[in-house]
VOTI-339471 format. One line per 5 residues: number of its first residue (from 1); for each residue x, y, z of N, C-alpha, C, O. Coordinates in Angstrom, 2 decimals. Layout:
BEGIN
NUM	X,Y,Z,X,Y,Z,X,Y,Z,X,Y,Z  ...
//
This chain:
BEGIN
1	240.98,69.05,162.60,239.98,69.01,161.81,240.07,70.30,160.85,240.26,71.44,161.28  239.92,69.99,159.59,240.38,70.47,158.61,239.15,71.56,158.65,238.08,70.97,158.77  239.03,72.84,158.58,237.86,73.90,158.22,237.62,74.09,156.61,238.45,74.72,155.96  236.55,73.55,156.03,236.10,73.75,154.56,235.03,75.00,154.65,234.07,75.22,155.39  235.45,75.48,153.94,234.94,76.97,153.49,234.86,76.72,151.69,235.51,75.94,151.00
6	233.70,77.81,151.25,233.18,77.83,150.15,232.89,76.20,149.68,233.55,75.83,148.72  232.04,75.31,150.23,231.66,73.99,149.85,231.05,74.16,148.63,230.25,75.09,148.56  231.29,73.30,147.37,229.96,73.54,146.51,230.29,71.85,145.87,231.39,71.35,145.64  229.23,71.35,145.74,228.75,69.76,146.37,227.78,69.61,144.29,226.75,70.18,143.91  228.58,68.78,143.59,228.29,68.37,142.25,227.32,67.12,141.90,226.99,66.65,140.81
11	227.01,66.77,143.15,225.74,66.02,143.18,224.69,65.59,142.48,224.19,64.46,142.48  224.15,67.29,141.43,223.13,67.22,140.95,223.26,66.83,139.49,222.43,66.26,138.78  225.10,67.47,139.06,225.39,67.51,138.05,225.91,65.99,137.63,226.04,65.45,136.54  226.10,65.65,138.68,226.56,64.09,138.47,225.16,62.91,138.28,225.04,62.21,137.28  224.55,62.90,139.00,222.81,62.52,138.86,222.40,62.74,137.30,222.32,61.73,136.60
16	222.18,63.77,136.82,222.46,64.05,135.38,222.71,63.51,134.32,221.93,63.20,133.42  224.14,63.34,134.41,225.07,62.61,133.82,224.78,61.10,133.76,224.64,60.60,132.65  224.68,60.41,134.75,224.36,59.37,134.99,223.10,58.86,134.77,222.95,57.64,134.91  221.84,59.76,134.33,220.72,59.56,133.58,220.57,59.57,132.25,219.65,58.96,131.70  221.67,60.44,131.45,221.83,60.57,130.47,222.37,59.26,130.15,221.99,58.64,129.16
21	223.28,58.79,130.98,224.02,57.63,130.26,223.19,56.15,130.41,223.50,55.07,129.89  222.38,56.36,131.03,221.60,55.53,131.42,220.01,55.13,130.06,219.30,54.20,129.67  220.23,56.49,129.88,218.94,56.19,128.78,220.01,56.00,127.38,219.39,55.54,126.42  220.59,56.10,127.26,221.78,56.05,126.44,221.49,57.48,125.50,221.10,57.25,124.36  221.61,58.60,125.80,221.50,59.68,125.36,223.02,60.13,125.08,223.41,60.89,124.19
26	223.98,59.30,126.35,225.19,59.74,126.43,226.05,58.50,126.60,225.93,57.78,127.60  227.18,58.18,125.35,227.89,56.86,125.74,228.70,56.70,126.56,229.45,57.65,126.79  228.90,55.18,127.48,229.70,55.04,128.35,230.99,55.66,128.25,231.69,55.97,129.21  231.40,55.90,126.52,232.98,55.62,126.24,232.94,57.31,126.16,233.94,57.99,125.89  231.60,57.83,126.44,231.99,59.77,126.38,232.69,59.65,128.41,233.80,59.67,128.92
31	231.66,59.56,128.79,231.34,59.49,130.12,232.74,58.91,131.44,232.96,59.08,132.64  233.38,58.16,130.23,234.59,57.53,130.93,235.54,57.36,130.34,235.92,56.53,129.51  236.08,58.55,130.97,237.32,59.66,130.09,238.24,59.45,130.42,239.09,59.36,129.53  238.77,59.20,132.06,239.66,59.66,133.06,240.96,59.29,132.14,241.15,58.42,131.30  241.83,60.44,132.72,243.21,60.45,131.49,244.06,59.23,132.34,243.55,58.63,133.29
36	245.46,58.97,131.84,246.21,58.34,132.37,246.49,58.98,133.73,246.57,58.46,134.84  246.63,60.33,133.31,247.29,61.37,134.63,246.66,60.69,135.95,247.20,60.23,136.96  245.31,60.80,135.55,244.13,60.84,136.57,244.41,59.45,137.35,245.02,59.31,138.41  243.85,58.50,136.59,244.67,57.14,137.03,245.60,57.13,137.25,245.24,57.53,138.36  246.90,57.06,137.35,247.76,57.02,138.24,247.64,57.90,139.54,248.00,57.52,140.65
41	247.17,59.01,139.28,246.60,59.48,140.54,245.81,59.05,142.25,245.82,59.10,143.48  245.09,58.59,140.81,244.01,57.76,141.78,244.80,56.28,142.49,244.50,55.74,143.55  245.78,55.93,141.59,246.26,54.68,142.51,247.30,55.37,143.39,247.62,54.73,144.39  247.72,56.25,143.26,249.44,56.66,144.31,248.52,57.28,145.28,248.59,56.66,146.34  247.63,58.32,145.36,247.36,59.03,146.05,245.92,59.14,146.54,245.74,59.82,147.55
46	244.83,58.53,145.94,243.75,58.42,145.87,243.14,57.93,147.44,244.10,57.59,148.13  242.18,57.83,148.00,241.89,56.98,148.77,240.13,56.15,148.76,239.15,56.84,148.49  239.99,54.76,149.06,238.95,54.20,148.65,237.58,55.03,149.28,237.30,55.66,150.30  237.02,54.66,148.17,235.69,54.94,148.48,234.43,53.73,149.22,234.57,52.54,149.54  233.37,54.55,149.30,232.74,53.09,149.76,231.72,52.97,148.92,230.96,52.03,149.16
51	231.39,53.88,147.66,230.43,53.69,146.70,230.89,52.81,145.61,231.96,53.17,145.12  230.29,51.63,145.04,230.66,51.26,143.48,230.11,51.93,142.52,229.08,52.58,142.32  231.19,51.53,141.87,231.24,52.63,140.39,229.66,52.58,139.92,228.86,51.65,139.82  229.54,54.29,139.64,228.01,53.80,138.71,227.69,53.42,137.54,226.59,53.51,137.00  228.99,52.85,136.99,228.98,52.58,135.46,229.02,51.24,135.59,227.91,50.70,135.64
56	230.29,50.33,135.69,230.84,49.42,135.77,230.24,48.36,136.55,229.96,47.22,136.18  230.10,48.85,137.53,230.09,48.54,139.38,230.83,47.38,139.75,230.39,46.57,140.57  231.83,47.27,139.22,233.37,46.37,139.20,233.96,46.44,141.03,234.20,45.56,141.86  234.03,47.99,141.07,235.39,47.91,141.80,234.86,49.74,142.89,234.55,50.77,142.28  234.90,49.68,143.95,234.52,50.97,144.80,235.48,52.01,143.59,236.30,51.85,142.69
61	234.66,53.22,144.33,235.11,54.26,143.43,236.47,54.46,144.64,236.60,54.00,145.77  237.80,55.80,143.43,238.30,55.95,144.38,237.95,57.40,144.07,237.50,57.80,142.99  238.29,58.32,145.43,238.36,59.83,145.90,239.83,60.25,145.70,240.72,59.82,146.44  240.07,61.18,144.60,241.26,61.54,144.20,240.86,63.29,144.56,239.74,63.78,144.40  242.08,64.00,145.05,241.98,65.12,145.38,243.27,66.13,144.97,244.45,65.82,145.11
66	242.66,67.66,144.34,243.29,68.17,143.48,243.50,69.32,144.41,242.73,69.74,145.28  244.96,69.86,144.01,244.66,71.34,144.71,245.55,72.66,144.04,246.66,72.70,143.52  244.68,73.53,144.27,245.09,74.94,143.03,244.85,75.99,144.05,243.97,76.12,144.91  245.98,76.79,143.68,245.89,78.32,144.46,247.07,78.82,144.37,248.07,78.19,144.74  247.11,80.22,143.79,248.42,80.95,143.92,249.36,80.89,144.28,250.42,80.99,143.67
71	249.10,80.63,145.77,250.21,80.29,146.64,251.11,79.41,146.72,252.29,79.62,147.01  250.50,78.19,146.43,250.97,76.84,145.99,252.19,76.85,144.79,252.95,75.90,144.61  252.23,77.82,144.20,253.16,77.55,143.27,253.51,76.21,142.48,252.65,75.79,141.70  254.70,75.50,142.63,254.68,74.62,141.46,253.92,73.30,142.43,253.93,72.18,141.91  253.43,73.43,143.48,252.54,72.30,143.93,251.23,72.46,143.06,250.74,71.35,142.88
76	250.68,73.23,142.61,249.01,73.43,142.18,248.97,72.38,141.11,250.00,72.01,140.55  247.54,71.81,140.76,247.85,71.20,139.78,248.08,69.66,140.37,248.02,68.63,139.70  248.35,69.74,141.73,248.45,68.04,141.99,247.55,67.44,142.45,246.39,67.83,142.55  248.09,66.20,142.84,246.70,65.41,143.74,247.31,65.09,145.31,248.44,64.66,145.58  246.59,65.31,145.91,247.53,65.42,147.49,246.64,64.43,148.28,245.43,64.33,148.08
81	247.38,63.65,149.27,246.58,62.75,150.51,245.79,63.60,151.58,245.94,64.76,151.96  244.81,62.52,151.98,244.40,63.70,153.01,245.40,64.34,154.08,245.52,65.54,154.30  246.05,63.37,154.67,247.32,64.21,155.62,248.22,65.47,154.98,248.73,66.35,155.67  248.31,65.37,153.64,248.77,66.35,152.80,247.97,67.84,152.95,248.35,68.99,153.17  246.90,67.32,152.75,245.84,68.30,152.74,245.62,69.16,154.62,245.58,70.31,155.05
86	245.54,68.15,155.05,246.04,68.59,156.72,246.96,69.66,156.99,246.74,70.75,157.50  248.22,69.07,156.50,249.16,69.81,156.97,249.15,71.28,155.76,248.92,72.38,156.28  249.38,71.26,154.40,248.56,72.14,154.22,247.95,73.39,154.38,248.34,74.55,154.22  246.89,72.90,154.75,245.69,73.53,155.46,246.42,74.43,156.42,245.95,75.57,156.44  247.22,74.25,157.04,247.60,74.87,158.54,249.01,75.88,157.54,249.24,76.96,158.09
91	249.86,75.63,156.27,250.49,76.17,155.97,250.45,77.27,155.37,251.25,78.19,155.55  249.18,77.27,154.33,249.16,78.29,153.21,247.76,78.99,153.79,246.93,78.47,154.53  247.77,80.21,153.27,246.35,81.07,153.88,245.57,80.48,153.12,244.76,80.03,153.92  245.09,80.02,151.64,243.86,79.56,151.10,244.37,79.14,149.73,245.25,79.58,148.99  243.33,77.91,149.66,243.84,77.45,148.47,242.68,76.63,147.99,241.93,76.44,148.94
96	242.26,76.10,146.97,240.88,75.13,146.49,241.39,73.66,146.17,242.36,73.19,145.57  240.26,73.15,146.87,240.30,71.42,146.57,239.51,71.40,146.12,238.46,71.98,146.39  239.94,70.20,144.64,238.97,69.70,143.87,238.45,67.83,143.96,238.86,67.08,143.08  237.89,67.50,144.67,237.85,65.77,144.69,237.22,65.10,143.51,236.03,65.34,143.33  237.66,64.51,142.91,237.24,63.96,141.91,237.27,62.37,141.99,238.32,61.75,141.79
101	236.12,61.76,142.26,235.89,59.96,141.87,236.34,59.74,140.70,236.29,60.48,139.72  236.94,58.32,140.85,237.74,57.89,139.83,237.39,56.28,139.81,237.78,55.71,140.83  236.77,55.48,138.91,236.80,54.04,138.84,237.94,53.74,137.93,238.02,54.09,136.75  238.78,53.08,138.55,240.40,52.14,138.05,239.97,51.54,136.85,240.72,51.38,135.89  238.78,51.20,136.88,238.43,49.84,136.04,238.05,50.50,134.38,238.69,50.61,133.33
106	236.77,50.81,134.81,236.31,51.38,133.55,236.44,52.98,132.97,236.23,53.46,131.86  236.90,53.59,134.28,237.80,55.15,133.80,236.54,56.11,134.20,236.55,57.34,134.18  235.76,55.51,134.46,234.26,56.97,135.03,235.65,57.85,135.84,236.78,57.59,136.26  234.71,59.00,135.73,235.27,60.11,136.59,234.67,61.00,136.83,234.03,61.13,135.78  234.24,62.10,137.72,233.47,63.02,137.83,234.02,63.95,139.30,234.23,63.23,140.27
111	234.12,64.64,139.39,233.84,66.15,140.08,233.09,65.61,141.14,231.97,65.24,140.80  233.35,65.47,142.21,232.67,65.66,143.47,232.03,66.39,144.36,230.88,66.17,144.74  233.00,67.59,144.86,233.19,68.25,145.46,234.11,69.41,144.89,234.58,69.13,143.79  234.50,70.76,145.45,235.19,71.73,145.84,235.04,72.37,147.19,233.96,72.62,147.73  236.40,72.63,147.77,235.96,73.64,148.67,237.24,74.70,149.29,238.32,74.39,148.78
116	237.31,75.44,149.91,238.71,76.13,149.78,239.10,75.63,151.31,238.27,75.36,152.18  240.91,75.57,151.49,241.01,75.43,152.28,242.48,76.60,153.12,243.28,77.11,152.33  242.59,76.76,154.01,243.91,77.31,154.37,243.42,77.82,155.84,242.33,77.60,156.37  244.43,78.49,156.33,244.26,79.55,157.61,243.26,80.48,157.57,242.56,80.69,158.56  243.07,81.29,156.12,242.59,82.40,156.16,243.05,83.83,156.44,242.74,84.94,156.00
121	244.06,83.29,157.48,244.63,84.84,158.06,245.85,85.21,157.00,246.93,84.64,156.83  245.20,86.54,156.25,246.59,87.29,155.49,247.48,87.55,156.70,247.17,87.51,157.89  248.85,87.88,156.02,250.00,88.08,156.71,249.84,89.82,156.67,249.46,90.64,155.84  250.37,89.85,158.05,250.52,91.68,158.21,251.64,92.29,157.45,252.80,91.92,157.62  251.26,93.28,156.56,251.80,94.41,155.21,250.88,94.83,154.49,249.69,94.52,154.40
126	251.75,95.87,153.77,250.76,95.88,152.89,250.53,95.46,151.74,251.31,94.97,150.92  248.91,95.72,151.63,248.03,95.09,150.87,248.40,95.81,149.47,248.61,97.02,149.48  248.49,95.14,148.36,248.23,95.46,146.92,247.02,95.63,146.36,246.57,94.55,145.97  246.13,96.76,146.12,244.74,97.03,145.53,245.33,97.54,143.80,246.31,98.17,143.41  244.06,96.86,143.05,243.87,97.46,141.83,243.74,99.35,141.95,243.27,100.02,142.86
131	244.28,99.73,140.82,244.06,101.15,140.45,245.48,102.03,140.62,246.57,101.57,140.94  245.26,102.95,140.43,246.63,104.22,140.15,247.16,104.51,141.38,248.08,105.33,141.47
//
């Protein structure tokens, strides 16, 4: 089991955006702006969700997990599968995961949640501190 820390849920922000789209204050063109890179990541690294797209209702949303962290070096900013996240959680001290839902039909996308994974254990040794 992966131990998620510092979980931030963006459900209220999502609900507000969907209300804006339904009222006509925000166009679907503005809300459905997934980049080609995000759509490819959804195709190859995403996992199928159980909810239909809130905009087009044509297909289930796909969840894509992006990883960021200083310790990740060249891996930072890439999409990862749940299996890769579990492996990385045992290898790295700390990194942040951003889960994004994507509709591959209409290109709706929204940040769902973010959380921190990793061992949480710093290596023994001298710690760098700011200052003289």
